C-alpha positions as CSV (number, residue, x, y, z in Angstrom):
1,M,0.3,0.0,0.0
2,R,1.3,3.6,-0.6
3,R,1.9,5.8,2.4
4,G,2.2,9.5,2.6
5,N,5.2,11.8,2.5
6,K,8.0,10.2,4.4
7,E,6.0,7.1,5.2
8,G,7.5,4.8,2.2
9,T,5.4,1.9,1.0
10,I,4.4,-0.8,3.1
11,Y,3.7,-4.4,1.6
12,Y,3.5,-8.2,3.0
13,N,6.2,-10.3,1.7
14,E,4.9,-13.7,0.9
15,K,8.0,-15.2,0.7
16,R,9.9,-13.9,3.7
17,K,6.4,-14.1,5.7
18,R,6.7,-10.2,6.9
19,Y,5.6,-7.2,6.3
20,E,8.3,-4.6,4.8
21,G,8.5,-1.4,4.2
22,Q,10.8,0.9,2.5
23,I,11.4,5.0,2.8
24,R,14.0,7.5,0.8
25,Y,15.7,9.8,3.1
26,V,18.4,12.6,3.1
27,K,21.5,11.4,4.5
28,P,23.6,13.6,7.0
29,D,26.0,14.1,3.8
30,G,23.1,15.5,1.8
31,K,23.0,12.8,-0.2
32,Y,19.7,10.4,-0.5
33,G,19.5,6.8,0.8
34,R,16.9,4.0,0.8
35,K,16.2,1.8,4.2
36,L,14.2,-0.8,4.7
37,F,12.0,-1.7,7.6
38,T,10.3,-5.3,8.6
39,G,7.8,-6.6,11.1
40,H,4.9,-8.8,12.2
41,S,2.0,-5.9,11.2
42,Q,1.5,-3.0,9.0
43,K,1.2,-1.0,12.6
44,E,4.7,-2.4,13.3
45,V,6.5,-1.1,10.4
46,M,4.7,1.9,10.2
47,Q,5.8,2.7,13.8
48,K,9.4,1.8,12.6
49,I,9.5,4.2,10.1
50,K,7.9,6.8,12.0
51,D,10.6,6.5,14.8
52,F,13.4,6.6,12.1
53,N,11.9,9.9,10.6
54,E,11.7,11.4,14.0
55,Q,15.5,10.6,14.5
56,C,16.3,12.1,11.3
57,D,14.3,15.3,11.9
58,N,15.7,15.6,15.1
59,P,19.4,14.3,15.3
60,G,19.7,14.3,19.1
61,A,16.5,12.2,19.6
62,E,18.6,8.8,20.2
63,M,21.7,10.7,21.6
64,T,22.8,10.0,25.3
65,V,23.8,13.0,27.5
66,K,27.4,11.8,27.6
67,E,27.6,11.9,23.7
68,W,26.2,15.3,23.7
69,M,28.7,16.7,26.6
70,D,31.5,15.5,24.9
71,K,30.7,16.8,21.4
72,W,29.7,20.0,23.1
73,L,32.9,20.3,24.9
74,N,35.5,19.1,22.3
75,E,33.7,20.4,18.9
76,Y,31.7,23.5,20.1
77,K,33.1,25.0,23.5
78,R,36.9,24.1,23.2
79,P,37.9,26.4,20.0
80,E,36.4,29.4,21.9
81,I,37.8,28.7,25.9
82,K,41.6,28.9,27.1
83,I,42.8,25.2,27.9
84,K,42.3,26.1,32.0
85,T,38.8,26.8,31.4
86,Y,38.5,23.4,29.1
87,E,40.1,21.5,31.6
88,R,37.5,22.5,34.2
89,Y,34.9,21.7,31.9
90,R,36.1,18.6,31.4
91,C,36.7,17.7,34.9
92,A,33.1,18.5,35.6
93,I,31.7,16.8,32.9
94,V,33.4,13.6,33.3
95,L,33.0,13.3,37.4
96,H,29.9,15.3,38.1
97,I,27.6,14.9,34.8
98,N,28.6,11.8,33.0
99,H,29.4,9.9,35.9
100,Y,25.7,10.5,37.0
101,I,23.6,10.7,34.3
102,G,25.8,10.3,31.2
103,K,23.5,6.9,30.1
104,E,20.2,9.1,30.2
105,L,18.8,10.4,26.7
106,L,18.5,13.9,26.0
107,K,15.0,14.0,25.0
108,N,14.6,12.2,28.3
109,L,15.8,14.8,30.4
110,T,13.6,16.7,32.8
111,T,14.0,20.0,35.2
112,L,13.3,17.7,38.0
113,K,16.0,15.1,37.0
114,I,18.7,17.7,36.5
115,Q,17.7,19.3,40.1
116,E,17.8,15.8,41.7
117,L,21.4,15.8,39.8
118,I,22.4,19.0,41.6
119,N,20.7,18.3,45.0
120,K,22.6,14.4,44.6
121,L,25.8,16.6,43.9
122,T,25.8,18.7,47.5
123,T,26.4,14.7,49.3
124,A,28.9,13.8,46.7
125,P,32.5,13.0,47.9
126,A,35.1,15.9,47.2
127,K,38.8,14.6,45.9
128,K,40.5,15.9,49.5
129,G,37.9,15.0,51.5
130,G,34.2,16.2,52.7
131,Y,31.9,17.3,50.1
132,L,31.7,19.4,46.6
133,A,31.9,22.5,47.6
134,P,28.5,24.8,46.7
135,R,30.5,26.6,43.9
136,T,31.7,23.7,42.2
137,I,28.0,22.3,41.8
138,N,26.7,25.5,40.6
139,S,29.6,25.4,38.1
140,V,28.5,22.2,37.2
141,R,24.9,23.6,36.4
142,R,26.3,26.1,34.9
143,I,28.2,24.0,32.2
144,L,24.6,22.3,31.7
145,I,22.6,25.2,30.9
146,S,25.2,26.6,28.4
147,A,25.4,22.8,26.9
148,F,21.7,22.6,26.8
149,N,21.0,25.7,25.4
150,D,23.5,24.8,22.2
151,A,21.7,21.6,21.9
152,V,18.3,24.0,21.7
153,T,20.1,26.5,19.1
154,Y,21.3,23.6,16.8
155,D,17.6,21.9,17.3
156,I,18.8,18.5,19.4
157,L,16.5,20.0,22.3
158,P,13.3,21.3,22.4
159,K,14.0,23.5,25.2
160,N,16.2,23.7,27.7
161,P,15.3,21.8,30.5
162,A,18.2,22.9,33.0
163,L,16.8,26.8,33.1
164,G,14.7,26.0,35.9
165,T,17.2,24.4,38.0
166,K,17.9,26.2,41.3
167,P,21.5,26.8,42.2
168,V,23.1,25.9,45.7
169,R,23.3,28.6,47.9
170,V,26.8,29.6,48.7
171,E,28.4,31.3,51.4
172,K,31.0,33.7,50.8
173,T,34.4,32.7,51.7
174,A,36.1,34.4,54.1
175,M,38.2,37.4,53.5
176,H,41.6,37.8,55.5
177,I,43.2,41.4,55.5
178,L,46.9,42.1,56.9
179,S,47.4,44.9,59.3
180,K,50.5,46.8,58.1
181,K,52.5,45.0,60.9
182,E,51.7,41.4,59.8
183,A,52.5,43.0,55.8
184,A,56.2,44.1,57.2
185,E,56.5,40.9,59.0
186,L,55.6,38.9,55.8
187,L,57.8,41.1,54.0
188,H,60.8,40.2,56.0
189,V,60.5,36.8,56.5
190,A,60.1,36.5,53.0
191,R,63.4,38.6,51.8
192,K,65.4,36.6,54.3
193,A,64.1,33.0,52.7
194,D,64.2,33.8,49.1
195,Y,64.5,37.0,46.8
196,G,62.2,35.7,44.5
197,S,59.3,35.3,47.0
198,Y,59.7,38.8,48.4
199,M,59.2,39.9,45.3
200,V,55.9,38.2,44.8
201,I,54.5,39.6,47.8
202,K,55.8,42.9,47.4
203,L,54.1,43.1,43.8
204,A,50.4,41.4,45.3
205,L,50.6,44.2,48.0
206,E,51.4,47.2,45.5
207,T,49.4,46.2,42.7
208,G,46.8,44.1,43.7
209,M,47.8,41.9,40.7
210,R,46.4,38.4,40.7
211,I,49.2,35.7,41.5
212,G,49.0,34.2,38.0
213,E,49.3,37.9,36.7
214,I,52.6,38.5,38.7
215,F,54.4,35.1,37.5
216,G,53.5,35.9,34.0
217,L,54.8,39.9,34.6
218,Q,57.6,40.4,32.0
219,W,60.0,43.3,32.3
220,K,59.6,44.6,28.8
221,N,56.1,45.6,30.3
222,I,57.6,47.4,33.4
223,D,58.1,51.1,32.6
224,L,60.5,52.1,35.7
225,E,60.6,55.7,34.2
226,K,57.2,56.4,34.2
227,K,56.5,54.0,37.1
228,N,54.0,51.5,36.0
229,L,53.7,48.3,34.7
230,L,51.1,46.2,32.0
231,V,49.4,42.9,32.7
232,A,49.3,41.3,29.3
233,G,49.3,37.9,30.4
234,T,49.2,35.4,33.0
235,I,50.6,31.9,33.8
236,V,48.2,29.0,34.4
237,H,48.6,25.6,35.8
238,T,47.0,22.9,33.6
239,N,47.1,19.4,34.3
240,H,50.3,18.6,32.9
241,T,52.6,21.8,32.8
242,N,52.3,25.5,33.4
243,I,51.6,27.9,30.0
244,Y,52.0,31.5,30.0
245,Q,48.8,33.1,28.4
246,P,49.0,36.4,26.4
247,T,45.8,37.3,27.7
248,G,44.4,38.0,31.5
249,K,41.1,36.4,33.2
250,T,39.0,38.9,31.2
251,K,38.9,42.0,28.9
252,S,39.9,43.9,31.5
253,S,42.3,42.1,33.0
254,Y,44.7,43.4,30.4
255,R,45.4,46.6,31.9
256,R,48.1,49.2,33.0
257,I,49.2,49.6,36.8
258,P,50.8,53.0,38.3
259,F,53.1,51.7,41.4
260,S,55.2,53.7,43.9
261,S,58.7,55.1,43.5
262,A,59.3,52.6,46.6
263,L,58.4,49.7,44.1
264,K,60.2,51.2,41.4
265,T,63.3,51.1,43.9
266,T,62.7,47.7,44.8
267,L,62.1,46.4,41.0
268,M,65.8,48.0,40.0
269,E,67.3,46.1,43.0
270,Y,65.8,43.0,42.2
271,R,67.0,43.3,38.6
272,A,70.3,43.9,39.1
273,W,70.1,40.6,41.4
274,Q,68.6,38.8,38.6
275,Q,71.4,39.9,36.3
276,R,74.0,38.6,38.2
277,E,72.1,35.4,38.9
278,K,72.4,35.2,35.1
279,E,76.2,35.8,35.1
280,K,76.9,33.4,37.9
281,W,75.0,30.5,36.4
282,G,76.3,31.2,32.6
283,E,74.9,29.0,30.0
284,M,73.3,26.7,32.8
285,Y,70.9,29.9,33.6
286,T,67.6,29.7,31.1
287,D,67.3,33.4,30.0
288,S,63.9,34.7,29.9
289,D,62.1,38.0,30.0
290,F,60.1,36.9,33.2
291,V,60.4,39.0,36.6
292,I,59.5,36.2,38.8
293,T,61.6,32.6,37.5
294,K,63.3,29.7,38.7
295,P,66.2,29.5,40.4
296,L,67.8,28.5,37.2
297,G,65.4,31.1,34.9
298,G,62.4,30.3,33.0
299,F,59.2,31.1,34.1
300,S,57.9,29.4,37.5
301,D,54.9,27.6,38.9
302,P,52.1,30.0,40.9
303,S,50.4,27.1,42.1
304,N,53.6,25.7,43.7
305,F,54.3,28.8,45.6
306,S,50.5,29.1,46.5
307,A,50.2,25.5,48.1
308,R,53.7,25.3,49.7
309,T,56.2,28.2,49.5
310,F,53.8,30.8,50.8
311,K,52.5,29.1,53.6
312,K,55.8,28.2,54.9
313,L,56.5,31.8,55.0
314,L,53.1,32.4,56.6
315,D,54.4,30.0,59.8
316,K,57.6,32.3,59.9
317,A,55.6,35.3,59.8
318,G,53.4,33.9,62.6
319,I,50.2,34.3,60.3
320,T,47.5,31.6,60.0
321,R,47.4,29.2,57.2
322,Q,44.2,30.3,56.6
323,F,45.6,33.5,54.7
324,R,45.7,32.7,51.2
325,V,47.7,34.3,47.9
326,H,44.8,35.8,46.6
327,D,44.2,37.7,50.4
328,L,47.1,39.5,49.4
329,R,45.1,41.1,46.5
330,H,42.3,41.7,49.1
331,T,44.6,43.4,51.5
332,H,45.9,45.8,48.7
333,A,42.2,46.8,47.5
334,T,41.1,47.3,51.5
335,W,43.8,49.6,52.2
336,L,43.3,51.9,49.1
337,L,39.4,51.9,50.2
338,E,40.2,52.7,53.8
339,A,42.4,55.5,52.6
340,G,39.7,57.0,50.4
341,I,40.7,56.1,47.3
342,N,37.8,56.4,44.3
343,V,36.3,52.6,44.0
344,K,36.8,53.3,40.0
345,V,40.3,53.7,40.4
346,I,40.6,50.6,42.5
347,S,38.3,48.9,40.2
348,E,40.5,49.5,37.8
349,R,44.0,48.7,39.2
350,L,42.5,44.7,40.0
351,G,40.7,44.3,36.5
352,H,37.3,44.3,37.4
353,S,34.9,44.1,34.6
354,S,32.7,47.0,36.6
355,C,32.9,49.1,39.7
356,R,29.8,47.0,41.0
357,I,32.1,43.9,41.6
358,T,34.3,45.8,43.4
359,M,31.7,47.1,45.4
360,D,30.1,43.9,45.8
361,T,33.5,42.0,47.0
362,Y,34.5,44.6,49.5
363,S,31.0,45.3,50.7
364,H,32.4,45.2,54.3
365,V,34.8,48.2,53.7
366,M,32.2,50.0,52.1
367,Q,30.1,49.9,55.1
368,T,32.9,51.6,57.4
369,M,33.4,54.1,54.6
370,Q,29.4,55.1,54.8
371,D,30.0,55.4,58.7
372,K,33.0,57.6,58.3
373,A,30.9,59.7,55.5
374,V,28.4,60.0,58.2
375,E,31.0,61.4,60.6
376,M,32.6,63.7,58.1
377,L,29.1,65.2,57.2
378,E,28.4,65.4,61.4
379,Q,31.7,67.6,61.2
380,I,30.5,69.9,58.5
381,N,27.3,70.3,60.2
382,A,29.0,71.4,63.1
383,E,31.2,73.9,61.8
384,L,28.4,75.6,59.6
385,D,26.5,75.8,62.7
386,E,29.2,77.8,64.3
387,K,28.8,80.2,61.6
């Protein structure tokens, strides 16, 4: 019997004692093909043809979550993201998405199923003990939303089932700020232990640069005469090695930071010392333009400094190990805010994409500044009353 468009021709094959149906369809390469379907009844063959047509119309109909996530990451996402972001995405997909729902068909996903995954991750064990951090879980959720948004764009899903899910509540990470006395002691013990470590801490406290930016700083980007430096790259630690990236975390990360005369003097002294080290080791020294290097030259590892070297310096300085390298950046910003420096200036120094991020990050200091503003108004009003 003849069927409608895309339904093919269904007939009974006396020799094989079965119903058969053939259809003509368009292959992924654009060429035409023919496909045979068999069954014990016309209804069975018709259903098989219908299912096949739906799969042709929707290539993701029988695709699993794992198949799509792997395809999305490697074919669609990888060309546009940095290697560190790629590794973070891949880790989240393998460990927290494919591990739990990888075998699910995309078409069977619901908002409820994804919310159940998010809830389940709150009790999933972390690599270093305890449970996954809320930020990690929310990162998984954002990856799912992004991946399924693209699945909708490419007509693989009719709608994004992850959009209706709710993120996990995140408690703000405690921020530790050094006092001037603690900072002086930390610099003192660092200078005695290792000149390079001293330079890292000095740059962090004086410029607010991120640790990767400090390790990626090159002499060619430091203008000692004008007393400013250009943040043009960063060192990132990958699964296998460290690499230099010519661009920073965001567009605003590429910035010029003015610095003090005191830092200029420190940099000049440090560069002279570094030159003596080059001459001392001769051909054994790997010459590079990086400010922070290994003992025999070449750029150094920021993650090793953060996890090992810095913690030992904290112990010697009598500062809690809860203080992180990133808190040096927070200390820089807090000192400037307390000194009354304009938020926009600080935001630009830190490389934030907007002043709102700076204000949200340092809301505790902003409140103190509000109190000082009220005190100043009280003083002004008192002077006005006297007149």
